[in-house]
PDB file of N, CA, C and O in Angstrom:
ATOM      1  N   MET A   1      21.767  -1.417 -48.343  1.00  0.00           N
ATOM      2  CA  MET A   1      20.942  -0.944 -49.106  1.00  0.00           C
ATOM      3  C   MET A   1      20.724   0.442 -47.925  1.00  0.00           C
ATOM      4  O   MET A   1      20.563   0.296 -46.714  1.00  0.00           O
ATOM      5  N   ASP A   2      20.771   1.702 -48.632  1.00  0.00           N
ATOM      6  CA  ASP A   2      20.267   2.558 -47.531  1.00  0.00           C
ATOM      7  C   ASP A   2      18.944   2.734 -46.923  1.00  0.00           C
ATOM      8  O   ASP A   2      18.137   1.833 -47.152  1.00  0.00           O
ATOM      9  N   SER A   3      18.531   3.797 -46.134  1.00  0.00           N
ATOM     10  CA  SER A   3      17.294   3.993 -45.917  1.00  0.00           C
ATOM     11  C   SER A   3      16.538   4.879 -46.883  1.00  0.00           C
ATOM     12  O   SER A   3      15.335   4.618 -46.873  1.00  0.00           O
ATOM     13  N   PHE A   4      16.928   5.969 -47.818  1.00  0.00           N
ATOM     14  CA  PHE A   4      16.643   6.368 -48.696  1.00  0.00           C
ATOM     15  C   PHE A   4      15.960   5.526 -49.779  1.00  0.00           C
ATOM     16  O   PHE A   4      14.962   5.882 -50.405  1.00  0.00           O
ATOM     17  N   GLU A   5      16.738   4.150 -49.953  1.00  0.00           N
ATOM     18  CA  GLU A   5      16.511   3.473 -51.194  1.00  0.00           C
ATOM     19  C   GLU A   5      15.234   2.590 -50.896  1.00  0.00           C
ATOM     20  O   GLU A   5      14.290   2.330 -51.642  1.00  0.00           O
ATOM     21  N   GLN A   6      15.552   2.081 -49.174  1.00  0.00           N
ATOM     22  CA  GLN A   6      14.251   1.530 -48.878  1.00  0.00           C
ATOM     23  C   GLN A   6      13.028   2.436 -49.080  1.00  0.00           C
ATOM     24  O   GLN A   6      12.394   2.128 -50.089  1.00  0.00           O
ATOM     25  N   VAL A   7      12.449   3.641 -48.275  1.00  0.00           N
ATOM     26  CA  VAL A   7      11.889   4.317 -48.911  1.00  0.00           C
ATOM     27  C   VAL A   7      11.137   4.490 -50.314  1.00  0.00           C
ATOM     28  O   VAL A   7       9.923   4.416 -50.508  1.00  0.00           O
ATOM     29  N   VAL A   8      12.157   4.740 -51.247  1.00  0.00           N
ATOM     30  CA  VAL A   8      11.681   4.402 -52.591  1.00  0.00           C
ATOM     31  C   VAL A   8      11.012   3.362 -53.284  1.00  0.00           C
ATOM     32  O   VAL A   8      10.115   3.363 -54.127  1.00  0.00           O
ATOM     33  N   ALA A   9      11.877   2.195 -52.547  1.00  0.00           N
ATOM     34  CA  ALA A   9      11.109   0.862 -52.886  1.00  0.00           C
ATOM     35  C   ALA A   9      10.106   0.489 -52.276  1.00  0.00           C
ATOM     36  O   ALA A   9       9.361  -0.409 -52.668  1.00  0.00           O
ATOM     37  N   THR A  10       9.892   1.517 -50.640  1.00  0.00           N
ATOM     38  CA  THR A  10       8.437   0.795 -50.657  1.00  0.00           C
ATOM     39  C   THR A  10       7.568   1.586 -51.207  1.00  0.00           C
ATOM     40  O   THR A  10       6.670   0.856 -51.627  1.00  0.00           O
ATOM     41  N   ILE A  11       7.206   3.264 -51.566  1.00  0.00           N
ATOM     42  CA  ILE A  11       6.477   3.680 -52.130  1.00  0.00           C
ATOM     43  C   ILE A  11       5.963   3.130 -53.490  1.00  0.00           C
ATOM     44  O   ILE A  11       4.775   2.919 -53.734  1.00  0.00           O
ATOM     45  N   LEU A  12       7.225   2.876 -54.536  1.00  0.00           N
ATOM     46  CA  LEU A  12       6.858   2.363 -55.518  1.00  0.00           C
ATOM     47  C   LEU A  12       5.997   0.814 -55.495  1.00  0.00           C
ATOM     48  O   LEU A  12       5.140   0.463 -56.307  1.00  0.00           O
ATOM     49  N   GLY A  13       6.565  -0.052 -54.182  1.00  0.00           N
ATOM     50  CA  GLY A  13       6.027  -1.277 -54.089  1.00  0.00           C
ATOM     51  C   GLY A  13       4.559  -1.375 -54.019  1.00  0.00           C
ATOM     52  O   GLY A  13       3.715  -2.240 -54.256  1.00  0.00           O
ATOM     53  N   ARG A  14       4.582   0.142 -53.499  1.00  0.00           N
ATOM     54  CA  ARG A  14       3.036   0.409 -52.858  1.00  0.00           C
ATOM     55  C   ARG A  14       2.055   0.958 -53.960  1.00  0.00           C
ATOM     56  O   ARG A  14       0.841   0.832 -53.806  1.00  0.00           O
ATOM     57  N   ASN A  15       2.560   1.536 -55.014  1.00  0.00           N
ATOM     58  CA  ASN A  15       1.711   1.448 -56.009  1.00  0.00           C
ATOM     59  C   ASN A  15       1.832   0.367 -57.342  1.00  0.00           C
ATOM     60  O   ASN A  15       1.789   0.751 -58.511  1.00  0.00           O
ATOM     61  N   GLY A  16       2.001  -1.151 -56.891  1.00  0.00           N
ATOM     62  CA  GLY A  16       1.361  -1.764 -57.586  1.00  0.00           C
ATOM     63  C   GLY A  16       3.131  -2.163 -58.866  1.00  0.00           C
ATOM     64  O   GLY A  16       3.032  -2.505 -60.045  1.00  0.00           O
ATOM     65  N   TYR A  17       4.766  -1.921 -57.953  1.00  0.00           N
ATOM     66  CA  TYR A  17       5.643  -1.944 -59.086  1.00  0.00           C
ATOM     67  C   TYR A  17       6.129  -3.349 -58.338  1.00  0.00           C
ATOM     68  O   TYR A  17       5.915  -3.628 -57.158  1.00  0.00           O
ATOM     69  N   TRP A  18       6.820  -4.148 -59.293  1.00  0.00           N
ATOM     70  CA  TRP A  18       7.414  -5.000 -58.817  1.00  0.00           C
ATOM     71  C   TRP A  18       9.179  -4.391 -58.617  1.00  0.00           C
ATOM     72  O   TRP A  18       9.624  -3.737 -59.560  1.00  0.00           O
ATOM     73  N   VAL A  19       9.959  -4.603 -57.578  1.00  0.00           N
ATOM     74  CA  VAL A  19      11.172  -3.311 -57.045  1.00  0.00           C
ATOM     75  C   VAL A  19      11.931  -4.956 -56.749  1.00  0.00           C
ATOM     76  O   VAL A  19      11.609  -6.047 -56.276  1.00  0.00           O
ATOM     77  N   ARG A  20      13.075  -4.311 -57.347  1.00  0.00           N
ATOM     78  CA  ARG A  20      14.608  -5.178 -56.468  1.00  0.00           C
ATOM     79  C   ARG A  20      15.643  -3.763 -56.546  1.00  0.00           C
ATOM     80  O   ARG A  20      15.487  -2.796 -57.291  1.00  0.00           O
ATOM     81  N   THR A  21      16.820  -3.997 -55.452  1.00  0.00           N
ATOM     82  CA  THR A  21      17.137  -3.015 -54.892  1.00  0.00           C
ATOM     83  C   THR A  21      18.318  -3.566 -54.915  1.00  0.00           C
ATOM     84  O   THR A  21      18.454  -4.716 -54.497  1.00  0.00           O
ATOM     85  N   SER A  22      19.744  -2.599 -55.577  1.00  0.00           N
ATOM     86  CA  SER A  22      20.903  -2.777 -55.421  1.00  0.00           C
ATOM     87  C   SER A  22      21.153  -4.341 -56.454  1.00  0.00           C
ATOM     88  O   SER A  22      21.669  -5.435 -56.222  1.00  0.00           O
ATOM     89  N   VAL A  23      20.467  -3.704 -57.667  1.00  0.00           N
ATOM     90  CA  VAL A  23      20.935  -4.645 -58.786  1.00  0.00           C
ATOM     91  C   VAL A  23      21.947  -4.546 -59.586  1.00  0.00           C
ATOM     92  O   VAL A  23      21.971  -3.616 -60.393  1.00  0.00           O
ATOM     93  N   LYS A  24      23.124  -5.603 -59.519  1.00  0.00           N
ATOM     94  CA  LYS A  24      24.086  -5.272 -60.338  1.00  0.00           C
ATOM     95  C   LYS A  24      24.495  -5.209 -61.766  1.00  0.00           C
ATOM     96  O   LYS A  24      23.679  -5.668 -62.566  1.00  0.00           O
ATOM     97  N   VAL A  25      25.290  -4.864 -62.101  1.00  0.00           N
ATOM     98  CA  VAL A  25      25.033  -4.769 -64.100  1.00  0.00           C
ATOM     99  C   VAL A  25      26.248  -5.295 -64.273  1.00  0.00           C
ATOM    100  O   VAL A  25      27.279  -4.779 -63.843  1.00  0.00           O
ATOM    101  N   ALA A  26      26.173  -6.556 -65.037  1.00  0.00           N
ATOM    102  CA  ALA A  26      28.001  -6.794 -65.392  1.00  0.00           C
ATOM    103  C   ALA A  26      27.946  -6.400 -66.912  1.00  0.00           C
ATOM    104  O   ALA A  26      27.269  -6.889 -67.817  1.00  0.00           O
ATOM    105  N   LEU A  27      28.854  -5.375 -66.926  1.00  0.00           N
ATOM    106  CA  LEU A  27      29.181  -4.454 -68.605  1.00  0.00           C
ATOM    107  C   LEU A  27      30.628  -5.369 -69.187  1.00  0.00           C
ATOM    108  O   LEU A  27      31.763  -5.231 -68.731  1.00  0.00           O
ATOM    109  N   THR A  28      30.354  -6.003 -69.937  1.00  0.00           N
ATOM    110  CA  THR A  28      31.672  -6.212 -70.911  1.00  0.00           C
ATOM    111  C   THR A  28      32.615  -5.106 -70.950  1.00  0.00           C
ATOM    112  O   THR A  28      32.272  -3.952 -70.696  1.00  0.00           O
ATOM    113  N   PRO A  29      33.769  -5.436 -71.256  1.00  0.00           N
ATOM    114  CA  PRO A  29      34.792  -5.047 -71.719  1.00  0.00           C
ATOM    115  C   PRO A  29      34.723  -3.834 -72.858  1.00  0.00           C
ATOM    116  O   PRO A  29      35.238  -2.716 -72.818  1.00  0.00           O
ATOM    117  N   ASP A  30      34.049  -4.345 -73.706  1.00  0.00           N
ATOM    118  CA  ASP A  30      33.346  -3.728 -75.164  1.00  0.00           C
ATOM    119  C   ASP A  30      32.764  -2.490 -74.759  1.00  0.00           C
ATOM    120  O   ASP A  30      33.048  -1.338 -75.088  1.00  0.00           O
ATOM    121  N   GLU A  31      31.683  -3.050 -73.795  1.00  0.00           N
ATOM    122  CA  GLU A  31      30.564  -2.007 -73.404  1.00  0.00           C
ATOM    123  C   GLU A  31      31.552  -0.743 -72.458  1.00  0.00           C
ATOM    124  O   GLU A  31      31.427   0.457 -72.700  1.00  0.00           O
ATOM    125  N   LYS A  32      32.166  -1.089 -71.768  1.00  0.00           N
ATOM    126  CA  LYS A  32      32.701   0.185 -70.545  1.00  0.00           C
ATOM    127  C   LYS A  32      33.636   0.673 -71.825  1.00  0.00           C
ATOM    128  O   LYS A  32      33.586   1.903 -71.831  1.00  0.00           O
ATOM    129  N   ARG A  33      34.366   0.253 -72.780  1.00  0.00           N
ATOM    130  CA  ARG A  33      34.982   1.373 -73.627  1.00  0.00           C
ATOM    131  C   ARG A  33      33.949   2.307 -73.993  1.00  0.00           C
ATOM    132  O   ARG A  33      33.807   3.465 -73.600  1.00  0.00           O
ATOM    133  N   GLU A  34      32.900   1.315 -75.201  1.00  0.00           N
ATOM    134  CA  GLU A  34      31.952   2.322 -75.647  1.00  0.00           C
ATOM    135  C   GLU A  34      31.187   2.993 -74.828  1.00  0.00           C
ATOM    136  O   GLU A  34      30.248   3.580 -75.365  1.00  0.00           O
ATOM    137  N   ILE A  35      31.312   3.105 -73.532  1.00  0.00           N
ATOM    138  CA  ILE A  35      30.433   4.350 -72.623  1.00  0.00           C
ATOM    139  C   ILE A  35      31.430   5.488 -72.245  1.00  0.00           C
ATOM    140  O   ILE A  35      30.901   6.537 -71.877  1.00  0.00           O
ATOM    141  N   GLY A  36      33.251   5.427 -72.291  1.00  0.00           N
ATOM    142  CA  GLY A  36      33.850   5.936 -72.427  1.00  0.00           C
ATOM    143  C   GLY A  36      34.347   5.753 -70.737  1.00  0.00           C
ATOM    144  O   GLY A  36      34.747   6.708 -70.071  1.00  0.00           O
ATOM    145  N   ARG A  37      34.242   4.476 -70.262  1.00  0.00           N
ATOM    146  CA  ARG A  37      34.157   3.935 -68.552  1.00  0.00           C
ATOM    147  C   ARG A  37      35.220   2.483 -68.941  1.00  0.00           C
ATOM    148  O   ARG A  37      34.800   1.333 -68.813  1.00  0.00           O
ATOM    149  N   PRO A  38      36.535   2.792 -69.391  1.00  0.00           N
ATOM    150  CA  PRO A  38      36.998   1.006 -69.455  1.00  0.00           C
ATOM    151  C   PRO A  38      37.716   0.362 -68.196  1.00  0.00           C
ATOM    152  O   PRO A  38      38.174  -0.770 -68.037  1.00  0.00           O
ATOM    153  N   SER A  39      37.659   1.466 -67.352  1.00  0.00           N
ATOM    154  CA  SER A  39      38.249   0.656 -66.195  1.00  0.00           C
ATOM    155  C   SER A  39      37.434   0.626 -64.754  1.00  0.00           C
ATOM    156  O   SER A  39      37.884   0.353 -63.641  1.00  0.00           O
ATOM    157  N   ALA A  40      35.854   1.061 -65.204  1.00  0.00           N
ATOM    158  CA  ALA A  40      34.869   1.471 -64.262  1.00  0.00           C
ATOM    159  C   ALA A  40      34.403  -0.418 -63.760  1.00  0.00           C
ATOM    160  O   ALA A  40      34.342  -1.488 -64.366  1.00  0.00           O
ATOM    161  N   PRO A  41      34.161   0.060 -62.314  1.00  0.00           N
ATOM    162  CA  PRO A  41      34.010  -1.396 -61.732  1.00  0.00           C
ATOM    163  C   PRO A  41      32.312  -1.709 -61.911  1.00  0.00           C
ATOM    164  O   PRO A  41      31.492  -1.052 -62.552  1.00  0.00           O
ATOM    165  N   ARG A  42      32.131  -2.813 -61.194  1.00  0.00           N
ATOM    166  CA  ARG A  42      30.807  -3.432 -61.613  1.00  0.00           C
ATOM    167  C   ARG A  42      29.718  -2.665 -61.002  1.00  0.00           C
ATOM    168  O   ARG A  42      29.473  -2.520 -59.805  1.00  0.00           O
ATOM    169  N   TRP A  43      29.075  -2.174 -62.077  1.00  0.00           N
ATOM    170  CA  TRP A  43      27.729  -0.977 -61.413  1.00  0.00           C
ATOM    171  C   TRP A  43      26.755  -1.890 -61.084  1.00  0.00           C
ATOM    172  O   TRP A  43      26.600  -3.063 -61.422  1.00  0.00           O
ATOM    173  N   GLU A  44      25.880  -0.880 -60.094  1.00  0.00           N
ATOM    174  CA  GLU A  44      24.793  -1.179 -59.398  1.00  0.00           C
ATOM    175  C   GLU A  44      24.021   0.052 -59.670  1.00  0.00           C
ATOM    176  O   GLU A  44      24.409   1.220 -59.674  1.00  0.00           O
ATOM    177  N   LEU A  45      22.473  -0.606 -59.969  1.00  0.00           N
ATOM    178  CA  LEU A  45      21.504   0.679 -60.231  1.00  0.00           C
ATOM    179  C   LEU A  45      20.728   0.000 -58.432  1.00  0.00           C
ATOM    180  O   LEU A  45      20.546  -1.139 -58.003  1.00  0.00           O
ATOM    181  N   ASP A  46      20.465   1.415 -57.835  1.00  0.00           N
ATOM    182  CA  ASP A  46      20.058   1.587 -56.685  1.00  0.00           C
ATOM    183  C   ASP A  46      18.718   0.875 -56.362  1.00  0.00           C
ATOM    184  O   ASP A  46      18.762  -0.029 -55.527  1.00  0.00           O
ATOM    185  N   VAL A  47      17.380   1.229 -57.012  1.00  0.00           N
ATOM    186  CA  VAL A  47      16.322   0.586 -57.247  1.00  0.00           C
ATOM    187  C   VAL A  47      15.801   0.630 -58.815  1.00  0.00           C
ATOM    188  O   VAL A  47      15.651   1.671 -59.456  1.00  0.00           O
ATOM    189  N   VAL A  48      15.534  -0.830 -59.350  1.00  0.00           N
ATOM    190  CA  VAL A  48      14.450  -1.275 -60.241  1.00  0.00           C
ATOM    191  C   VAL A  48      13.164  -1.622 -60.191  1.00  0.00           C
ATOM    192  O   VAL A  48      12.877  -2.618 -59.528  1.00  0.00           O
ATOM    193  N   ALA A  49      11.938  -0.761 -60.989  1.00  0.00           N
ATOM    194  CA  ALA A  49      10.751  -1.133 -60.896  1.00  0.00           C
ATOM    195  C   ALA A  49       9.936  -1.568 -62.056  1.00  0.00           C
ATOM    196  O   ALA A  49       9.984  -0.899 -63.089  1.00  0.00           O
ATOM    197  N   TYR A  50       9.183  -2.636 -61.982  1.00  0.00           N
ATOM    198  CA  TYR A  50       8.905  -2.811 -63.083  1.00  0.00           C
ATOM    199  C   TYR A  50       7.389  -2.503 -62.637  1.00  0.00           C
ATOM    200  O   TYR A  50       7.082  -2.349 -61.455  1.00  0.00           O
ATOM    201  N   SER A  51       6.192  -2.408 -64.030  1.00  0.00           N
ATOM    202  CA  SER A  51       5.092  -2.378 -63.652  1.00  0.00           C
ATOM    203  C   SER A  51       4.428  -2.882 -65.024  1.00  0.00           C
ATOM    204  O   SER A  51       4.431  -1.990 -65.873  1.00  0.00           O
ATOM    205  N   GLY A  52       3.858  -4.096 -65.451  1.00  0.00           N
ATOM    206  CA  GLY A  52       3.583  -4.448 -66.599  1.00  0.00           C
ATOM    207  C   GLY A  52       2.572  -4.283 -67.274  1.00  0.00           C
ATOM    208  O   GLY A  52       2.423  -4.491 -68.478  1.00  0.00           O
ATOM    209  N   SER A  53       1.204  -3.570 -65.859  1.00  0.00           N
ATOM    210  CA  SER A  53       0.027  -3.150 -66.345  1.00  0.00           C
ATOM    211  C   SER A  53       0.415  -1.638 -66.662  1.00  0.00           C
ATOM    212  O   SER A  53      -0.456  -1.095 -67.342  1.00  0.00           O
ATOM    213  N   ARG A  54       1.273  -0.985 -66.414  1.00  0.00           N
ATOM    214  CA  ARG A  54       1.977   0.461 -67.152  1.00  0.00           C
ATOM    215  C   ARG A  54       2.608   0.376 -68.186  1.00  0.00           C
ATOM    216  O   ARG A  54       2.710   1.265 -69.032  1.00  0.00           O
ATOM    217  N   ASN A  55       3.269  -1.094 -68.230  1.00  0.00           N
ATOM    218  CA  ASN A  55       4.297  -1.145 -69.021  1.00  0.00           C
ATOM    219  C   ASN A  55       5.468   0.040 -69.240  1.00  0.00           C
ATOM    220  O   ASN A  55       5.864   0.696 -70.204  1.00  0.00           O
ATOM    221  N   GLU A  56       5.856  -0.065 -67.587  1.00  0.00           N
ATOM    222  CA  GLU A  56       6.969   0.864 -67.400  1.00  0.00           C
ATOM    223  C   GLU A  56       8.216  -0.132 -66.335  1.00  0.00           C
ATOM    224  O   GLU A  56       8.026  -1.017 -65.501  1.00  0.00           O
ATOM    225  N   LEU A  57       9.389   0.475 -66.814  1.00  0.00           N
ATOM    226  CA  LEU A  57      10.478   0.118 -66.415  1.00  0.00           C
ATOM    227  C   LEU A  57      11.214   1.361 -65.607  1.00  0.00           C
ATOM    228  O   LEU A  57      11.497   2.433 -66.142  1.00  0.00           O
ATOM    229  N   LEU A  58      11.471   1.030 -64.237  1.00  0.00           N
ATOM    230  CA  LEU A  58      12.097   2.573 -63.910  1.00  0.00           C
ATOM    231  C   LEU A  58      13.261   1.844 -63.358  1.00  0.00           C
ATOM    232  O   LEU A  58      13.372   0.684 -62.959  1.00  0.00           O
ATOM    233  N   VAL A  59      14.312   3.073 -63.458  1.00  0.00           N
ATOM    234  CA  VAL A  59      15.439   2.832 -62.758  1.00  0.00           C
ATOM    235  C   VAL A  59      15.789   4.415 -62.324  1.00  0.00           C
ATOM    236  O   VAL A  59      16.065   5.443 -62.943  1.00  0.00           O
ATOM    237  N   VAL A  60      15.583   3.941 -60.558  1.00  0.00           N
ATOM    238  CA  VAL A  60      16.369   5.212 -59.716  1.00  0.00           C
ATOM    239  C   VAL A  60      17.913   5.176 -59.093  1.00  0.00           C
ATOM    240  O   VAL A  60      18.264   4.037 -58.785  1.00  0.00           O
ATOM    241  N   GLU A  61      18.723   6.037 -58.895  1.00  0.00           N
ATOM    242  CA  GLU A  61      19.560   6.334 -58.547  1.00  0.00           C
ATOM    243  C   GLU A  61      19.147   7.172 -57.803  1.00  0.00           C
ATOM    244  O   GLU A  61      18.599   8.202 -58.196  1.00  0.00           O
ATOM    245  N   CYS A  62      19.499   6.626 -55.602  1.00  0.00           N
ATOM    246  CA  CYS A  62      18.855   7.621 -54.954  1.00  0.00           C
ATOM    247  C   CYS A  62      20.205   8.181 -54.426  1.00  0.00           C
ATOM    248  O   CYS A  62      21.219   7.542 -54.146  1.00  0.00           O
ATOM    249  N   LYS A  63      19.994   9.490 -54.354  1.00  0.00           N
ATOM    250  CA  LYS A  63      20.842  10.558 -53.895  1.00  0.00           C
ATOM    251  C   LYS A  63      20.394  11.206 -52.077  1.00  0.00           C
ATOM    252  O   LYS A  63      19.659  12.188 -51.970  1.00  0.00           O
ATOM    253  N   SER A  64      20.995  10.442 -50.735  1.00  0.00           N
ATOM    254  CA  SER A  64      20.665  11.449 -49.945  1.00  0.00           C
ATOM    255  C   SER A  64      20.978  12.259 -49.407  1.00  0.00           C
ATOM    256  O   SER A  64      20.508  12.568 -48.312  1.00  0.00           O
ATOM    257  N   TYR A  65      22.165  13.064 -50.192  1.00  0.00           N
ATOM    258  CA  TYR A  65      22.676  14.400 -49.814  1.00  0.00           C
ATOM    259  C   TYR A  65      21.235  15.430 -50.039  1.00  0.00           C
ATOM    260  O   TYR A  65      20.550  15.341 -51.058  1.00  0.00           O
ATOM    261  N   LEU A  66      20.993  16.178 -49.170  1.00  0.00           N
ATOM    262  CA  LEU A  66      20.004  17.022 -49.777  1.00  0.00           C
ATOM    263  C   LEU A  66      21.180  17.950 -50.684  1.00  0.00           C
ATOM    264  O   LEU A  66      20.628  18.468 -51.655  1.00  0.00           O
ATOM    265  N   ASP A  67      22.221  18.181 -50.623  1.00  0.00           N
ATOM    266  CA  ASP A  67      22.620  19.531 -51.689  1.00  0.00           C
ATOM    267  C   ASP A  67      23.230  18.966 -52.855  1.00  0.00           C
ATOM    268  O   ASP A  67      23.854  19.643 -53.672  1.00  0.00           O
ATOM    269  N   SER A  68      23.068  17.837 -52.929  1.00  0.00           N
ATOM    270  CA  SER A  68      23.575  17.299 -53.818  1.00  0.00           C
ATOM    271  C   SER A  68      22.778  16.905 -55.285  1.00  0.00           C
ATOM    272  O   SER A  68      22.410  15.796 -55.674  1.00  0.00           O
ATOM    273  N   LEU A  69      22.659  18.208 -55.931  1.00  0.00           N
ATOM    274  CA  LEU A  69      21.439  18.892 -56.658  1.00  0.00           C
ATOM    275  C   LEU A  69      21.749  18.369 -58.350  1.00  0.00           C
ATOM    276  O   LEU A  69      22.726  18.911 -58.869  1.00  0.00           O
ATOM    277  N   PRO A  70      20.926  17.298 -59.264  1.00  0.00           N
ATOM    278  CA  PRO A  70      19.730  17.119 -58.811  1.00  0.00           C
ATOM    279  C   PRO A  70      19.470  15.943 -58.037  1.00  0.00           C
ATOM    280  O   PRO A  70      19.865  14.821 -58.353  1.00  0.00           O
ATOM    281  N   ALA A  71      18.863  16.191 -57.118  1.00  0.00           N
ATOM    282  CA  ALA A  71      18.958  14.676 -56.098  1.00  0.00           C
ATOM    283  C   ALA A  71      17.512  13.301 -56.682  1.00  0.00           C
ATOM    284  O   ALA A  71      17.217  12.186 -56.252  1.00  0.00           O
ATOM    285  N   VAL A  72      17.104  13.948 -57.528  1.00  0.00           N
ATOM    286  CA  VAL A  72      16.060  12.783 -58.585  1.00  0.00           C
ATOM    287  C   VAL A  72      16.360  13.517 -59.844  1.00  0.00           C
ATOM    288  O   VAL A  72      16.547  14.714 -60.065  1.00  0.00           O
ATOM    289  N   ARG A  73      16.350  12.149 -60.834  1.00  0.00           N
ATOM    290  CA  ARG A  73      15.981  12.556 -61.959  1.00  0.00           C
ATOM    291  C   ARG A  73      15.474  12.022 -62.595  1.00  0.00           C
ATOM    292  O   ARG A  73      15.626  10.844 -62.272  1.00  0.00           O
ATOM    293  N   HIS A  74      14.587  12.143 -63.814  1.00  0.00           N
ATOM    294  CA  HIS A  74      13.405  11.057 -64.318  1.00  0.00           C
ATOM    295  C   HIS A  74      13.469  11.395 -65.565  1.00  0.00           C
ATOM    296  O   HIS A  74      13.489  12.546 -66.000  1.00  0.00           O
ATOM    297  N   TYR A  75      13.525   9.753 -66.571  1.00  0.00           N
ATOM    298  CA  TYR A  75      13.703   9.956 -67.897  1.00  0.00           C
ATOM    299  C   TYR A  75      12.678   9.056 -68.186  1.00  0.00           C
ATOM    300  O   TYR A  75      12.513   7.994 -67.586  1.00  0.00           O
ATOM    301  N   ARG A  76      11.962   9.490 -69.137  1.00  0.00           N
ATOM    302  CA  ARG A  76      10.734   8.288 -69.928  1.00  0.00           C
ATOM    303  C   ARG A  76      11.101   8.041 -71.397  1.00  0.00           C
ATOM    304  O   ARG A  76      11.015   8.938 -72.236  1.00  0.00           O
ATOM    305  N   ALA A  77      11.458   6.969 -71.642  1.00  0.00           N
ATOM    306  CA  ALA A  77      11.838   6.492 -72.947  1.00  0.00           C
ATOM    307  C   ALA A  77      10.427   6.823 -73.923  1.00  0.00           C
ATOM    308  O   ALA A  77       9.259   6.565 -73.630  1.00  0.00           O
ATOM    309  N   ARG A  78      10.869   7.376 -74.973  1.00  0.00           N
ATOM    310  CA  ARG A  78       9.482   7.550 -76.052  1.00  0.00           C
ATOM    311  C   ARG A  78       9.790   6.534 -77.007  1.00  0.00           C
ATOM    312  O   ARG A  78       9.035   6.331 -77.958  1.00  0.00           O
TER     313      ARG A  78
END
């Protein structure tokens, strides 16, 4: 885990989230084909945070390069 991921995980943890970093995602060959990435390696989510009291599950992909825009994306399920 890089330092930027650790900063994000610490902030979320201090705000009441249950946090895990470097979460591996095993996709089946069918799921990889369905998303158009049949030869994709095993995926990894940088930060996953859950808050039961807020009923929120956050998945954060961290980018530590300042010229890598957008550095942070926010999606909210409806």
